[in-house]
C-alpha positions as CSV (number, residue, x, y, z in Angstrom):
1,L,-15.6,86.6,-4.8
2,F,-16.6,86.3,-1.0
3,R,-14.8,83.6,0.8
4,T,-15.5,82.8,4.4
5,Y,-13.3,81.0,7.0
6,H,-16.0,79.5,9.0
7,G,-18.2,77.5,6.7
8,C,-18.5,76.9,3.1
9,A,-18.5,79.9,0.6
10,M,-21.4,80.5,-1.8
11,S,-20.7,79.3,-5.3
12,A,-19.9,82.1,-7.9
13,T,-23.3,81.7,-9.5
14,T,-25.3,82.0,-6.3
15,Q,-23.0,85.0,-5.6
16,A,-23.7,86.6,-9.0
17,A,-27.5,86.0,-8.4
18,S,-27.3,87.5,-5.0
19,T,-25.7,90.6,-6.3
20,A,-28.2,91.1,-9.0
21,A,-31.2,90.7,-6.5
22,W,-29.5,93.4,-4.1
23,K,-29.1,95.8,-7.0
24,D,-32.6,95.8,-7.9
25,E,-34.2,98.8,-6.2
26,T,-37.5,98.8,-8.3
27,H,-39.5,96.4,-6.2
28,V,-38.5,98.3,-3.0
29,Q,-39.7,101.5,-4.3
30,K,-43.0,99.8,-5.3
31,N,-43.2,98.3,-1.8
32,R,-42.7,101.5,0.1
33,E,-45.4,103.2,-2.1
34,A,-47.6,100.4,-1.6
35,Y,-47.1,100.8,2.4
36,R,-47.5,104.6,2.1
37,E,-51.0,104.1,0.6
38,K,-51.9,101.5,3.2
39,Y,-50.9,103.7,6.1
40,S,-52.8,106.6,4.6
41,A,-55.9,104.7,4.0
42,V,-55.9,102.8,7.4
43,H,-55.0,106.2,9.4
44,S,-57.9,108.0,7.8
45,I,-60.4,105.5,8.8
46,L,-58.9,104.5,12.4
47,N,-57.5,107.9,13.4
48,P,-60.8,109.7,14.2
49,I,-61.5,107.1,16.8
50,L,-58.2,105.7,17.8
51,P,-54.9,107.4,18.0
52,V,-52.6,106.1,15.1
53,N,-49.1,107.3,14.4
54,I,-47.6,106.5,11.1
55,P,-44.0,105.2,11.7
56,P,-41.3,106.3,9.4
57,A,-40.4,102.8,8.5
58,S,-42.4,99.6,9.2
59,F,-45.2,97.5,8.1
60,Y,-46.6,97.5,11.7
61,L,-49.0,100.1,13.4
62,W,-49.0,100.5,17.1
63,V,-52.5,101.4,18.1
64,K,-53.5,102.6,21.5
65,T,-56.6,100.4,22.7
66,P,-59.6,101.7,24.4
67,V,-59.7,98.7,26.7
68,S,-57.0,96.3,27.7
69,D,-55.0,95.1,24.9
70,E,-55.6,91.6,25.3
71,K,-59.5,92.1,25.4
72,F,-59.3,94.2,22.5
73,A,-57.6,91.6,20.5
74,Q,-59.9,89.0,21.9
75,K,-63.0,91.3,20.5
76,L,-61.4,91.8,17.2
77,Y,-61.0,88.2,16.5
78,A,-64.3,86.9,18.2
79,E,-66.5,89.5,16.4
80,Q,-64.7,90.7,13.4
81,H,-62.5,87.9,12.4
82,I,-59.2,90.0,12.6
83,S,-56.0,89.2,14.1
84,V,-53.8,91.7,16.1
85,L,-51.2,91.2,18.6
86,P,-51.5,92.7,22.2
87,G,-48.6,94.9,22.8
88,S,-48.3,93.4,26.2
89,Y,-47.3,90.0,24.8
90,L,-44.1,91.5,23.1
91,S,-42.3,93.1,26.2
92,R,-41.8,92.4,29.7
93,K,-42.3,94.7,32.6
94,I,-39.5,97.4,32.8
95,N,-39.6,99.3,36.1
96,G,-42.9,97.8,37.0
97,A,-45.0,98.7,33.8
98,N,-45.0,96.9,30.5
99,P,-44.5,99.4,27.6
100,G,-46.8,97.5,25.3
101,K,-49.8,97.4,27.5
102,D,-53.0,98.8,26.0
103,F,-51.6,98.8,22.8
104,V,-52.0,96.5,19.9
105,R,-49.5,95.8,17.0
106,M,-51.3,95.7,13.5
107,A,-49.5,94.4,10.4
108,L,-50.4,95.9,7.3
109,V,-49.1,93.0,5.0
110,A,-52.4,92.3,3.3
111,E,-53.4,93.8,0.0
112,L,-54.8,97.6,0.3
113,D,-58.3,96.5,-0.1
114,E,-58.1,93.9,2.5
115,C,-56.3,96.5,5.0
116,I,-59.1,99.0,4.3
117,E,-61.9,96.5,5.0
118,A,-60.1,95.4,8.4
119,A,-59.8,99.0,9.3
120,Q,-63.5,99.4,8.8
121,R,-64.1,96.3,10.8
122,I,-61.9,97.7,13.5
123,K,-63.8,101.0,13.6
124,E,-67.1,99.2,14.0
125,A,-65.7,97.2,16.7
126,V,-64.4,100.1,18.5
127,Q,-67.8,102.1,18.2
128,S,-69.7,98.9,19.6
129,L,-67.6,99.3,23.0
């Protein structure tokens, strides 16, 4: 049993439940496959009009924007009801430049069909620029 010297230890029952949960890899494999499907679907829709790189492990996509990241995020929200986060909000200037400038962060946490619909709306917004 795990004991700690700085605070109270978990009960044996909680530790047993934690051990069982951490040993379950089935849900992890299912989630990985779900994200692969989402990345593939969104990439096929957006990559022809926006550069999209699929990360090795994440539920975020970083997408280069055709206009300023803040204006792009505002346009998507106002016209397509899609929320993305301007990359410049996630960093400070380093050597005079913000590494997140002109990128947006997209979270592919919704179900596959919602991610596809969002990608199609983003494509529509880009084409209207």
